[in-house]
C-alpha positions as CSV (number, residue, x, y, z in Angstrom):
1,M,-33.0,-2.3,-3.0
2,T,-32.3,0.1,0.1
3,S,-29.4,-0.3,2.2
4,R,-30.0,-0.3,6.1
5,H,-26.4,0.7,6.7
6,R,-26.6,3.6,9.1
7,R,-24.4,6.6,9.1
8,P,-24.6,9.9,11.2
9,T,-25.7,13.1,9.4
10,S,-22.3,14.6,9.9
11,S,-20.6,12.0,7.6
12,A,-22.7,12.9,4.6
13,S,-19.9,15.3,3.4
14,L,-17.3,12.7,4.0
15,A,-19.3,10.2,1.9
16,A,-19.4,12.8,-0.9
17,V,-15.7,13.1,-0.6
18,G,-15.3,9.3,-0.6
19,T,-17.3,9.0,-3.8
20,G,-14.8,11.6,-5.4
21,L,-11.9,9.4,-4.3
22,V,-13.1,6.4,-6.2
23,G,-11.9,7.3,-9.7
24,A,3.6,-0.5,-3.7
25,F,14.9,-6.0,-0.6
26,L,17.6,-7.0,0.6
27,L,20.1,-8.9,-1.7
28,A,20.4,-12.6,-2.1
29,T,24.1,-13.0,-1.4
30,P,26.0,-14.7,-4.1
31,T,27.9,-16.9,-1.9
32,S,27.9,-20.7,-2.0
33,G,26.8,-23.6,0.3
34,F,24.4,-23.5,3.3
35,L,25.1,-19.8,4.1
36,A,24.0,-18.7,0.7
37,Q,20.7,-20.8,1.2
38,A,20.2,-19.3,4.7
39,L,20.5,-15.7,3.2
40,A,18.5,-16.3,0.2
41,K,15.7,-13.7,-0.1
42,T,13.1,-13.1,-2.9
43,I,11.8,-9.6,-3.5
44,V,8.3,-9.6,-4.9
45,V,6.7,-6.3,-6.4
46,V,3.1,-5.7,-6.9
47,G,2.2,-2.4,-8.7
48,G,-0.7,0.0,-8.0
49,A,-3.5,1.3,-10.3
50,N,-2.5,1.4,-14.0
51,D,0.7,-0.3,-13.2
52,P,0.1,-3.8,-14.4
53,T,3.7,-4.9,-14.7
54,G,4.9,-3.5,-11.4
55,Q,7.6,-1.5,-13.3
56,D,6.6,1.8,-12.0
57,Q,6.6,0.7,-8.4
58,W,10.1,-0.8,-8.9
59,K,11.5,2.4,-10.4
60,R,10.3,4.3,-7.1
61,I,11.6,1.8,-4.6
62,G,14.5,-0.1,-6.3
63,R,17.3,2.5,-6.0
64,D,19.2,0.9,-3.0
65,H,18.6,-2.9,-4.1
66,T,21.8,-4.6,-5.1
67,G,20.7,-8.2,-5.0
68,A,18.9,-10.6,-7.4
69,P,16.1,-9.2,-9.7
70,P,12.8,-8.9,-8.2
71,V,9.7,-10.8,-9.2
72,L,7.2,-8.5,-10.7
73,V,3.6,-9.7,-10.3
74,P,1.4,-9.0,-13.5
75,Y,-2.3,-8.2,-13.1
76,S,-4.7,-5.9,-14.8
77,A,-4.4,-3.1,-12.2
78,Q,-7.7,-1.4,-13.2
79,F,-9.4,1.1,-11.1
80,G,-13.0,0.9,-12.4
81,I,-16.5,0.9,-11.2
82,G,-19.4,-0.9,-12.8
83,W,-19.9,-4.5,-13.6
84,P,-17.7,-7.3,-15.1
85,G,-17.5,-6.6,-18.9
86,F,-19.0,-3.1,-18.5
87,A,-16.9,-1.0,-16.3
88,L,-15.7,2.6,-16.1
89,S,-12.0,1.6,-16.4
90,P,-9.3,2.1,-18.8
91,D,-10.0,-1.2,-20.3
92,R,-13.9,-0.7,-20.1
93,T,-14.1,-4.3,-18.9
94,T,-12.5,-4.8,-15.5
95,T,-13.8,-3.5,-12.2
96,Y,-11.7,-2.7,-9.2
97,A,-12.9,-5.8,-7.3
98,Q,-12.2,-8.0,-10.2
99,S,-8.7,-6.6,-10.6
100,V,-8.0,-7.1,-6.8
101,D,-9.3,-10.7,-7.0
102,E,-7.0,-11.5,-10.0
103,G,-4.0,-9.8,-8.7
104,A,-4.4,-11.6,-5.3
105,D,-4.2,-15.0,-7.1
106,A,-1.1,-14.0,-9.0
107,T,0.5,-12.7,-5.8
108,V,-0.3,-15.9,-3.9
109,K,1.3,-17.9,-6.8
110,A,4.5,-15.7,-6.7
111,V,4.8,-16.0,-2.9
112,A,4.2,-19.8,-2.9
113,D,6.8,-20.4,-5.6
114,A,9.4,-18.4,-3.8
115,A,8.6,-20.0,-0.4
116,A,8.7,-23.4,-1.9
117,S,12.6,-23.0,-2.2
118,D,12.7,-22.0,1.4
119,D,13.6,-18.4,0.5
120,E,12.6,-15.5,2.7
121,V,10.0,-13.5,0.8
122,V,9.4,-9.8,1.1
123,V,6.6,-8.3,-0.9
124,Y,6.4,-4.6,-1.7
125,T,3.3,-2.9,-2.9
126,I,1.5,0.5,-3.1
127,S,-2.0,2.0,-3.4
128,Q,-4.4,-0.4,-5.0
129,G,-1.7,-3.1,-4.8
130,S,-2.1,-2.9,-1.0
131,D,-5.6,-4.3,-1.4
132,V,-4.4,-6.9,-3.7
133,V,-1.6,-8.0,-1.3
134,G,-4.0,-7.6,1.6
135,L,-6.4,-10.1,0.1
136,A,-3.5,-12.4,-1.0
137,V,-2.2,-12.6,2.6
138,I,-5.6,-14.0,3.7
139,R,-5.7,-16.5,0.9
140,Y,-2.2,-17.6,1.4
141,G,-3.0,-18.2,5.0
142,K,-5.9,-20.5,4.0
143,D,-3.5,-23.0,2.4
144,H,-0.3,-22.2,4.3
145,P,-1.2,-21.5,7.9
146,A,1.3,-20.3,10.4
147,P,3.6,-23.0,12.0
148,T,1.9,-24.7,15.0
149,G,5.2,-25.7,16.6
150,G,6.4,-22.2,17.1
151,G,8.3,-19.8,14.9
152,T,6.9,-17.6,12.1
153,P,7.1,-17.9,8.3
154,K,9.9,-16.1,6.5
155,L,7.3,-13.9,4.9
156,T,6.8,-10.0,5.2
157,F,4.4,-7.7,3.3
158,V,5.1,-4.0,3.1
159,E,2.1,-2.0,2.0
160,Q,2.7,1.7,1.1
161,G,-0.2,4.2,0.9
162,G,-2.9,1.6,1.1
163,P,-6.6,2.6,1.0
164,S,-7.3,0.0,3.6
165,F,-5.0,1.8,6.1
166,I,-6.6,1.4,9.6
167,R,-9.4,4.0,10.3
168,T,-8.3,6.6,7.8
169,G,-7.9,4.7,4.6
170,M,-10.2,5.8,1.7
171,W,-12.4,2.6,2.2
172,N,-13.5,4.2,5.5
173,V,-15.3,7.0,3.7
174,I,-16.3,5.6,0.3
175,P,-20.1,5.1,0.6
176,A,-22.1,1.9,0.1
177,G,-23.7,0.7,-3.2
178,I,-21.0,1.6,-5.7
179,P,-20.9,-1.5,-7.9
180,G,-17.5,-3.0,-8.8
181,L,-15.9,-2.1,-5.4
182,H,-15.4,-4.1,-2.4
183,N,-17.0,-3.0,0.8
184,G,-14.5,-1.5,3.3
185,P,-11.0,-2.2,4.4
186,I,-9.2,-5.6,4.0
187,R,-7.7,-6.7,7.3
188,N,-5.1,-9.4,7.9
189,D,-6.7,-12.3,9.7
190,G,-3.3,-13.5,11.1
191,A,-3.8,-17.0,9.8
192,S,-0.5,-17.0,7.7
193,G,1.6,-15.7,10.5
194,A,3.3,-13.3,8.0
195,S,4.5,-9.9,9.1
196,V,2.3,-7.1,7.5
197,V,3.6,-3.5,7.7
198,G,1.3,-0.6,6.5
199,I,3.0,2.7,5.8
200,C,1.2,6.1,5.3
201,I,2.9,9.4,4.8
202,R,1.0,12.1,6.6
203,G,-0.8,14.2,3.9
204,D,-1.4,11.2,1.7
205,I,-5.1,11.4,0.9
206,A,-5.5,7.8,0.0
207,C,-4.5,6.5,3.5
208,G,-5.0,9.6,5.6
209,V,-8.6,10.8,5.1
210,G,-9.6,13.3,7.9
211,N,-12.5,15.7,8.5
212,P,-14.3,17.0,5.4
213,I,-12.6,20.4,5.3
214,S,-9.0,19.2,5.5
215,T,-9.9,16.2,3.2
216,V,-11.2,18.7,0.5
217,F,-8.4,21.3,0.9
218,Y,-5.6,18.7,0.7
219,A,-7.2,16.3,-1.8
220,F,-5.1,17.5,-4.9
221,P,-1.6,17.7,-3.2
222,G,-2.5,14.7,-1.2
223,F,-3.0,12.6,-4.4
224,M,0.4,14.1,-5.8
225,L,2.1,13.1,-2.5
226,H,0.5,9.6,-2.9
227,G,1.9,9.2,-6.4
228,T,5.4,10.6,-5.7
229,G,6.2,10.2,-2.1
230,Y,6.8,6.5,-1.6
231,T,10.4,6.3,-2.9
232,S,13.7,5.1,-1.7
233,E,14.8,8.7,-1.2
234,Y,11.8,9.8,0.7
235,I,10.8,7.0,3.0
236,G,13.8,4.6,2.9
237,R,15.7,6.5,5.6
238,Y,12.9,5.8,8.1
239,S,13.5,2.1,7.8
240,P,14.0,0.1,11.0
241,V,17.6,0.3,12.4
242,D,17.4,-2.7,14.7
243,G,15.8,-5.4,12.7
244,G,12.7,-5.7,10.5
245,E,12.5,-5.3,6.6
246,P,13.5,-2.0,5.2
247,Y,10.6,0.2,3.9
248,T,12.2,0.0,0.5
249,P,14.4,-2.8,-0.8
250,G,18.0,-2.3,0.5
251,S,17.5,1.0,2.2
252,K,19.3,1.8,5.4
253,G,17.5,3.4,8.2
254,E,18.9,6.5,10.0
255,V,19.2,6.3,13.8
256,P,16.6,8.7,15.4
257,V,17.8,11.2,18.0
258,K,15.0,10.4,20.4
259,V,12.5,7.5,20.9
260,E,9.6,7.7,23.3
261,Q,6.4,5.8,24.1
262,V,3.3,7.9,23.8
263,H,-0.5,7.3,23.9
264,R,-2.9,8.2,21.2
265,D,-6.5,7.3,21.1
266,G,-5.9,4.6,23.7
267,R,-3.0,3.2,21.6
268,T,0.4,2.8,22.8
269,V,2.7,4.3,20.0
270,I,6.4,4.4,19.5
271,E,7.4,7.8,18.3
272,S,11.0,8.3,16.8
273,T,12.2,11.8,16.1
274,Y,15.0,12.4,13.6
275,A,17.7,15.1,13.3
276,D,15.7,17.1,10.8
277,G,12.7,17.2,13.1
278,S,10.7,14.7,11.2
279,T,9.0,11.8,13.1
280,K,7.8,8.3,12.6
281,R,5.1,6.7,14.7
282,T,4.6,2.9,14.9
283,W,2.1,0.6,16.6
284,V,0.7,-2.8,16.3
285,E,-2.9,-3.4,15.8
286,D,-5.2,-5.9,13.9
287,N,-2.3,-8.4,13.2
288,A,-0.2,-5.6,11.5
289,T,2.3,-2.9,12.2
290,W,1.2,0.5,11.2
291,V,3.8,3.3,10.4
292,V,3.0,6.9,10.1
293,I,5.8,9.1,8.6
294,D,5.5,12.7,9.4
295,T,8.0,15.0,7.6
296,G,6.4,18.2,8.9
297,E,6.0,19.4,5.3
298,N,2.6,20.6,4.3
299,P,1.3,18.9,1.0
300,W,0.6,22.3,-0.8
301,M,4.1,23.6,0.1
302,R,5.8,20.2,-1.0
303,L,3.9,20.5,-4.3
304,L,5.2,24.0,-4.9
305,R,8.7,23.1,-3.9
306,A,8.5,20.2,-6.3
307,N,7.6,22.5,-9.0
308,G,10.6,24.9,-8.4
309,T,9.1,27.4,-6.2
310,P,11.2,28.2,-3.0
311,I,8.9,28.2,-0.1
312,P,10.3,28.9,3.5
313,R,9.3,26.2,6.0
314,E,7.6,28.7,8.1
315,F,4.7,28.6,5.6
316,D,4.4,24.9,6.3
317,R,4.0,25.4,10.0
318,L,1.6,28.3,9.5
319,L,-0.8,26.4,7.1
320,N,-0.4,23.1,9.2
321,T,-1.8,25.2,12.1
322,L,-4.6,26.9,10.2
323,I,-5.7,23.7,8.5
324,P,-4.3,20.7,10.3
325,I,-3.4,17.6,8.2
326,A,-5.2,14.5,9.2
327,E,-3.2,12.0,11.3
328,P,-3.3,8.6,9.6
329,G,-4.7,5.8,11.8
330,A,-6.4,8.4,14.3
331,R,-10.0,7.9,15.2
332,N,-12.3,10.0,13.2
333,P,-15.2,11.6,15.2
334,F,-17.2,12.2,11.9
335,L,-17.6,8.4,11.3
336,L,-19.1,5.6,13.3
337,P,-16.6,3.2,14.9
338,E,-15.0,0.9,12.4
339,S,-16.0,-2.6,12.1
340,P,-13.5,-4.4,9.7
341,S,-14.9,-6.2,6.8
342,P,-15.6,-10.0,7.6
343,T,-13.3,-12.3,5.8
344,R,-15.7,-15.3,6.1
345,A,-18.9,-15.6,4.2
346,D,-20.4,-17.4,7.3
347,S,-19.8,-14.4,9.5
348,P,-22.0,-11.7,8.1
349,S,-22.3,-8.3,9.9
350,K,-25.8,-7.6,11.2
351,P,-27.5,-4.6,9.4
352,D,-28.4,-3.0,12.8
353,T,-24.9,-2.9,14.2
354,A,-22.8,0.3,14.3
355,G,-20.1,-1.1,12.1
356,R,-19.5,0.7,8.8
357,H,-18.6,-2.5,6.9
358,S,-20.9,-5.3,6.3
359,I,-21.0,-8.1,3.8
360,D,-24.7,-7.3,3.1
361,R,-24.2,-4.0,1.4
362,P,-26.1,-4.0,-1.9
363,G,-24.1,-3.2,-5.1
364,T,-20.7,-4.0,-3.6
365,V,-18.5,-7.1,-3.6
366,S,-18.0,-8.3,-0.1
367,V,-14.4,-9.0,1.2
368,A,-15.6,-12.4,2.3
369,E,-16.7,-13.2,-1.1
370,L,-13.4,-12.1,-2.6
371,V,-11.6,-14.4,0.0
372,T,-13.7,-17.5,-0.6
373,K,-14.1,-17.5,-4.5
374,A,-10.2,-17.2,-5.2
375,G,-11.0,-15.9,-8.5
376,A,-13.0,-18.9,-9.7
377,E,-16.1,-16.8,-10.6
378,A,-14.4,-13.9,-12.4
379,E,-13.2,-13.9,-15.8
380,T,-9.5,-13.2,-15.8
381,P,-8.5,-10.3,-18.1
382,T,-5.1,-10.5,-19.9
383,A,-2.4,-9.5,-17.6
384,V,0.8,-8.0,-18.9
385,S,4.3,-8.8,-17.8
386,A,7.6,-7.0,-18.7
387,Q,10.9,-6.0,-17.4
388,P,12.0,-2.5,-16.2
389,S,14.9,-0.8,-17.6
390,P,18.0,-1.4,-15.7
391,A,18.9,2.2,-15.8
392,S,15.5,3.6,-14.9
393,G,16.3,4.5,-11.2
394,A,13.6,5.4,-8.7
395,H,11.4,7.2,-11.2
396,E,8.6,9.2,-9.7
397,T,5.3,9.7,-11.6
398,A,2.4,11.5,-10.0
399,P,-1.0,10.3,-11.1
400,E,-3.9,12.7,-11.7
401,P,-6.5,12.5,-9.0
402,P,-8.8,9.7,-9.9
403,G,-12.5,10.3,-10.2
404,P,-15.4,8.0,-10.4
405,A,-15.0,7.4,-14.1
406,N,-11.3,7.8,-14.6
407,A,-8.2,6.3,-13.0
408,P,-4.7,7.9,-12.9
409,T,-2.7,7.3,-15.9
410,S,0.6,5.5,-15.5
411,S,3.8,7.0,-17.0
412,D,4.8,6.1,-20.4
413,P,7.8,3.7,-20.7
414,E,11.1,5.5,-20.8
415,D,13.5,5.2,-23.7
416,G,15.1,1.8,-23.7
417,V,12.3,0.2,-21.9
418,P,10.9,-2.7,-23.8
419,E,7.2,-2.6,-24.5
420,P,5.2,-5.0,-22.4
421,S,4.4,-8.3,-24.1
422,G,1.1,-10.1,-23.5
423,P,1.4,-13.7,-22.1
424,D,-0.3,-16.7,-23.6
425,P,-4.0,-16.1,-23.3
426,D,-4.6,-19.7,-22.6
427,S,-2.6,-19.7,-19.4
428,A,-2.5,-17.7,-16.2
429,P,0.0,-14.8,-16.1
430,A,3.2,-15.9,-14.3
431,P,5.4,-13.5,-12.3
432,V,8.6,-12.4,-14.1
433,S,12.0,-11.3,-12.8
434,A,13.3,-7.8,-13.6
435,P,16.8,-6.4,-13.3
436,A,17.6,-4.0,-10.5
437,P,17.8,-0.3,-11.4
438,D,21.0,1.5,-11.7
439,S,21.5,3.2,-8.4
440,T,23.7,5.8,-10.0
441,A,20.8,7.3,-11.8
442,V,19.1,8.5,-8.7
443,A,20.1,11.2,-6.1
444,T,21.1,9.6,-2.7
445,S,19.0,10.6,0.3
446,D,20.1,13.1,2.9
447,A,22.4,11.6,5.4
448,L,21.6,11.9,9.2
449,T,23.9,14.1,11.1
450,G,24.6,14.6,14.7
451,S,23.0,11.4,15.9
452,E,24.8,8.5,17.5
453,A,22.2,7.1,19.8
454,A,20.7,3.8,18.7
455,A,17.0,3.3,19.5
456,P,14.6,0.4,19.2
457,D,12.0,0.1,16.5
458,V,8.7,-1.8,16.7
459,A,8.9,-5.2,15.2
460,A,6.6,-5.9,12.4
461,A,3.4,-7.9,13.5
């Protein structure tokens, strides 16, 4: 069968790169009475590829959390292509689309259980988990629509390094016809009324794909940044200072020294500049708030420094000038305009449109199908649940760049961390709570100096 999906000749190299790219709380105050109920907050954590228990994600982001243990959502977390039962994935059975489908069901259950007790719910996820959570937001909204009498649900989703990041996520360049994958980015339809925040560090190859040259040049350090950058230490300090959920649980945002409104690609963007020269850009689009964190550090220089090589910052500026790093969320002249994947099976894309994402692509699983089937047609693989070590801290593990047949390997459990135990195979995996990590095991982030001015941040959409 031949796809009628059209793509300009100049995007062929990006399609090749896309093929290579295939293979992430505040406390619940322990007071009593009505005040305790009003302040109750449940933290839900969904891991990325090869993190079926969410333990690795919690180690990265849990340093500043001091409240009740989070709810860890178990799912297979397989990054595989192929067909159900025969996939190029670590378990040789589960495809990426199957894993996303299964994880979305488990996430919806965890959120619904927490919301039933009138808790405020904040979900943190990373990488593949962003697709899981993105699908869960849509499914949750089908049965729990936004209040009609005004107000919004006490529900926030924080997605870190997601491949569905607007315009520059990996799903924008992964070509059609790869079995076991869904076809294009997953977008929030707004039905649930939840706040959705997508975060991308500039240089992360999973959410910030650019032109073919920069994409290839920064592929390896970009994958390393993707696996090690979304930590309490690295992104927590960019959290909102005037309302909104922190980018990692319990983190406190630094006050920027300057905030201004700028225009990029026809978008109104709030740009916050910090004392060290780093910047944060936020804007609202497609029922979500998008956040770009730009530390000014070149991915290659960051990788060398992480391995003990002292590199002057002048080299970052030089290399950034010679081979610019892609700007996450920017319009890509090498691709046709994006048409988000339809989320309803009765609203197919026409094959002759200029959009890049349609539900009639051969060999892929449509987002509309994932939304409507709600896991009923897929065989649910055994998911694993476990508790992270209370002294693990914000542990960082960089995955190897995935290829078509191999996914990044999760870190082995640290000493003292119990081995995951499989749940009853006759019942669906239930989310489990995990103790908060020991904050003393992790180095604290740099404090902001010389800044007294408070500045507004963009509220999550």
